[in-house]
Residue frames as a rotation matrix with the C-alpha (Angstrom) as fourth column:
MET 1
-0.688 -0.091 0.720 -103.37
0.696 -0.363 0.619 94.63
0.205 0.927 0.314 112.01
ARG 2
0.244 0.961 0.127 -106.54
0.867 -0.275 0.416 96.32
0.435 0.009 -0.900 113.33
PRO 3
0.486 -0.098 -0.868 -104.89
0.615 -0.668 0.420 98.82
-0.621 -0.738 -0.264 115.67
PHE 4
-0.637 -0.753 -0.165 -102.49
0.368 -0.485 0.793 100.05
-0.677 0.445 0.586 112.98
VAL 5
-0.599 0.482 0.639 -105.32
0.682 -0.111 0.723 100.35
0.419 0.869 -0.262 110.35
LYS 6
0.454 0.801 -0.390 -107.51
0.888 -0.372 0.270 102.16
0.071 -0.469 -0.880 112.89
GLU 7
0.152 -0.505 -0.850 -104.78
0.383 -0.762 0.522 104.78
-0.911 -0.405 0.078 113.58
LEU 8
-0.819 -0.489 0.301 -104.01
0.434 -0.185 0.882 105.05
-0.375 0.853 0.363 109.83
LYS 9
-0.160 0.855 0.493 -107.66
0.884 -0.097 0.457 105.67
0.438 0.509 -0.741 108.93
SER 10
0.542 0.367 -0.756 -107.87
0.740 -0.635 0.222 108.37
-0.399 -0.679 -0.616 111.60
LEU 11
-0.253 -0.744 -0.618 -104.93
0.206 -0.666 0.717 110.16
-0.945 0.054 0.321 110.18
GLN 12
-0.813 0.061 0.579 -106.24
0.581 0.036 0.813 109.78
0.028 0.997 -0.065 106.53
ASP 13
0.247 0.969 0.004 -109.52
0.964 -0.246 0.098 111.26
0.096 -0.021 -0.995 107.63
VAL 14
0.377 -0.166 -0.911 -107.75
0.320 -0.900 0.297 114.45
-0.869 -0.403 -0.286 108.82
PHE 15
-0.678 -0.705 -0.208 -105.72
0.074 -0.347 0.935 114.76
-0.732 0.618 0.287 105.58
GLY 16
-0.562 0.561 0.609 -108.74
0.818 0.267 0.509 114.03
0.123 0.784 -0.609 103.51
TYR 17
0.508 0.786 -0.354 -110.76
0.835 -0.550 -0.024 116.74
-0.213 -0.283 -0.935 105.23
VAL 18
0.063 -0.559 -0.827 -107.99
0.132 -0.817 0.562 119.28
-0.989 -0.144 0.023 104.95
ASN 19
-0.885 -0.330 0.328 -107.84
0.329 0.053 0.943 118.50
-0.328 0.943 0.062 101.23
ASP 20
-0.088 0.946 0.313 -111.57
0.984 0.033 0.177 119.01
0.157 0.324 -0.933 101.02
VAL 21
0.497 0.221 -0.839 -111.25
0.519 -0.851 0.083 122.43
-0.696 -0.477 -0.537 102.67
GLU 22
-0.542 -0.754 -0.371 -108.67
0.087 -0.490 0.867 123.41
-0.836 0.438 0.331 100.13
ALA 23
-0.749 0.372 0.549 -111.05
0.649 0.240 0.722 122.44
0.137 0.897 -0.421 97.35
ALA 24
0.271 0.928 -0.256 -113.86
0.956 -0.291 -0.044 124.36
-0.115 -0.233 -0.966 99.04
ARG 25
-0.108 -0.382 -0.918 -111.71
0.303 -0.892 0.336 127.53
-0.947 -0.242 0.212 98.96
GLN 26
-0.872 -0.171 0.459 -112.32
0.478 -0.100 0.872 127.49
-0.103 0.980 0.169 95.20
ILE 27
0.111 0.994 0.002 -115.85
0.994 -0.111 -0.005 128.64
-0.005 0.003 -1.000 96.02
GLU 28
0.184 -0.112 -0.977 -114.44
0.355 -0.919 0.172 132.09
-0.917 -0.378 -0.129 96.77
GLY 29
-0.790 -0.546 -0.277 -112.97
-0.083 -0.352 0.932 132.41
-0.607 0.760 0.233 93.28
ILE 30
-0.709 0.575 0.408 -116.12
0.685 0.427 0.590 131.10
0.165 0.698 -0.697 91.66
ALA 31
0.270 0.814 -0.514 -118.31
0.904 -0.398 -0.156 133.47
-0.331 -0.423 -0.843 93.58
GLU 32
-0.120 -0.435 -0.892 -116.07
0.081 -0.900 0.428 136.29
-0.989 -0.021 0.143 92.64
GLU 33
-0.936 -0.347 0.050 -116.03
0.053 0.002 0.999 135.34
-0.347 0.938 0.016 88.99
ARG 34
-0.700 0.691 0.180 -119.69
0.540 0.348 0.766 134.44
0.466 0.634 -0.617 88.48
CYS 35
0.373 0.892 -0.254 -121.53
0.830 -0.199 0.520 136.36
0.414 -0.405 -0.815 91.17
ARG 36
-0.633 -0.770 0.084 -119.42
0.665 -0.596 -0.450 139.51
0.396 -0.229 0.889 91.68
THR 37
-0.637 0.423 0.644 -122.45
-0.351 -0.903 0.246 141.75
0.686 -0.069 0.724 92.23
SER 38
0.362 0.830 -0.425 -124.28
-0.010 0.460 0.888 139.37
0.932 -0.317 0.175 94.56
ARG 39
-0.247 -0.483 0.840 -123.71
-0.845 -0.317 -0.430 140.16
0.474 -0.817 -0.329 98.12
ASP 40
0.599 0.530 0.600 -125.58
-0.761 0.609 0.222 137.08
-0.248 -0.590 0.768 99.15
ALA 41
0.876 -0.371 -0.308 -123.34
0.124 0.790 -0.600 134.84
0.466 0.488 0.739 97.04
GLN 42
-0.049 -0.952 0.302 -120.28
-0.216 -0.285 -0.934 136.50
0.975 -0.111 -0.192 98.51
ARG 43
-0.011 0.085 0.996 -121.64
-0.986 -0.165 0.003 136.16
0.165 -0.983 0.086 102.03
VAL 44
0.904 0.363 0.224 -122.50
-0.390 0.916 0.090 132.43
-0.173 -0.169 0.970 101.56
ALA 45
0.568 -0.775 -0.276 -119.04
0.148 0.426 -0.893 131.78
0.810 0.466 0.357 100.08
GLY 46
-0.225 -0.685 0.692 -117.50
-0.590 -0.469 -0.657 133.44
0.775 -0.557 -0.299 103.15
TYR 47
0.356 0.491 0.795 -119.63
-0.930 0.271 0.249 131.40
-0.093 -0.828 0.553 105.51
VAL 48
0.981 0.020 -0.194 -118.78
-0.075 0.957 -0.280 128.11
0.180 0.289 0.940 103.77
ILE 49
0.248 -0.966 -0.067 -115.05
0.103 0.095 -0.990 128.88
0.963 0.239 0.123 103.76
GLY 50
-0.229 -0.291 0.929 -115.03
-0.811 -0.471 -0.348 130.18
0.539 -0.833 -0.128 107.34
TRP 51
0.692 0.523 0.497 -116.96
-0.706 0.633 0.318 127.14
-0.149 -0.571 0.807 108.62
HIS 52
0.894 -0.351 -0.279 -114.58
0.173 0.844 -0.508 124.74
0.414 0.405 0.815 106.83
ASN 53
0.032 -0.934 0.355 -111.52
-0.181 -0.355 -0.917 126.66
0.983 -0.035 -0.181 107.99
ALA 54
0.043 0.077 0.996 -112.61
-0.979 -0.193 0.057 126.53
0.197 -0.978 0.067 111.61
ARG 55
0.890 0.308 0.336 -113.23
-0.376 0.913 0.160 122.75
-0.257 -0.268 0.928 111.41
ALA 56
0.681 -0.713 -0.169 -109.94
0.233 0.429 -0.872 122.18
0.694 0.555 0.459 109.55
ASP 57
-0.102 -0.754 0.649 -108.06
-0.621 -0.461 -0.634 124.07
0.777 -0.468 -0.421 112.28
ALA 58
0.362 0.318 0.876 -109.68
-0.911 0.322 0.260 121.86
-0.199 -0.892 0.406 114.90
CYS 59
1.000 -0.011 0.004 -108.84
0.012 0.952 -0.305 118.67
0.000 0.305 0.952 112.92
TRP 60
0.458 -0.886 0.072 -105.32
0.026 -0.068 -0.997 119.86
0.889 0.458 -0.008 112.22
ALA 61
0.202 -0.388 0.899 -104.67
-0.900 -0.436 0.014 120.65
0.387 -0.812 -0.437 115.93
GLY 62
0.552 0.031 0.833 -104.80
-0.609 0.697 0.377 116.96
-0.570 -0.716 0.404 116.76
VAL 63
0.868 -0.182 -0.461 -102.81
-0.307 0.533 -0.789 115.66
0.390 0.826 0.407 113.84
ALA 64
-0.178 -0.977 0.121 -99.52
-0.781 0.065 -0.622 115.47
0.599 -0.205 -0.774 115.79
ASP 65
-0.247 0.102 0.964 -101.16
-0.824 0.501 -0.264 113.20
-0.510 -0.859 -0.040 118.35
LYS 66
0.824 0.563 0.065 -102.70
-0.393 0.651 -0.650 111.08
-0.408 0.510 0.757 115.60
TRP 67
0.517 -0.704 -0.487 -99.26
-0.547 0.166 -0.821 110.77
0.658 0.691 -0.299 113.94
HIS 68
-0.411 -0.667 0.622 -97.72
-0.893 0.159 -0.420 109.80
0.181 -0.728 -0.661 117.22
ASP 69
0.173 0.542 0.822 -100.43
-0.615 0.712 -0.339 107.13
-0.769 -0.447 0.457 117.81
LEU 70
0.934 0.146 -0.327 -99.83
-0.353 0.523 -0.776 105.74
0.057 0.840 0.540 114.34
LYS 71
0.080 -0.975 -0.208 -96.07
-0.647 0.108 -0.755 105.54
0.758 0.195 -0.622 114.91
GLN 72
-0.447 -0.242 0.861 -96.76
-0.883 0.272 -0.382 103.77
-0.142 -0.932 -0.335 118.17
ALA 73
0.590 0.799 0.116 -99.23
-0.740 0.593 -0.318 101.23
-0.323 0.102 0.941 116.71
ALA 74
-0.031 -0.553 0.832 -97.87
-0.094 0.831 0.549 97.70
-0.995 -0.061 -0.078 116.29
ARG 75
-0.158 -0.060 -0.986 -96.76
-0.973 -0.163 0.166 96.98
-0.170 0.985 -0.033 112.79
PHE 76
0.576 0.572 0.584 -98.39
-0.492 0.813 -0.311 93.89
-0.653 -0.109 0.749 111.55
TRP 77
0.886 -0.250 -0.390 -95.83
-0.289 0.359 -0.887 93.22
0.362 0.899 0.246 108.83
ARG 78
0.009 -0.935 0.355 -92.97
-0.970 -0.095 -0.224 92.64
0.244 -0.342 -0.908 111.22
C-alpha cells in the first residue's frame, strides 16, 4: 500500500499546487479593483503571480511522469 500512496500523494501535491496558483491569480483582480492607482500593489501582484506561474510550470512539467509512476505502482486492493 505504501508505494501506491506515496505516488498518489506526489500527484496530489502537484494538483493542489496548481489549484493554489489559480487561486493566487485572483490577486491580480483584487489589486486592479482595490489598488488601481498603486504601482507598488500592481508590481507586487505581478511578482506573486509570476513566481507562482513559474513554479507551477515546473511542477506541471513532471506531472506525466508522476502519473506514469502512479499507474505502475502496485495496487494494494487486488
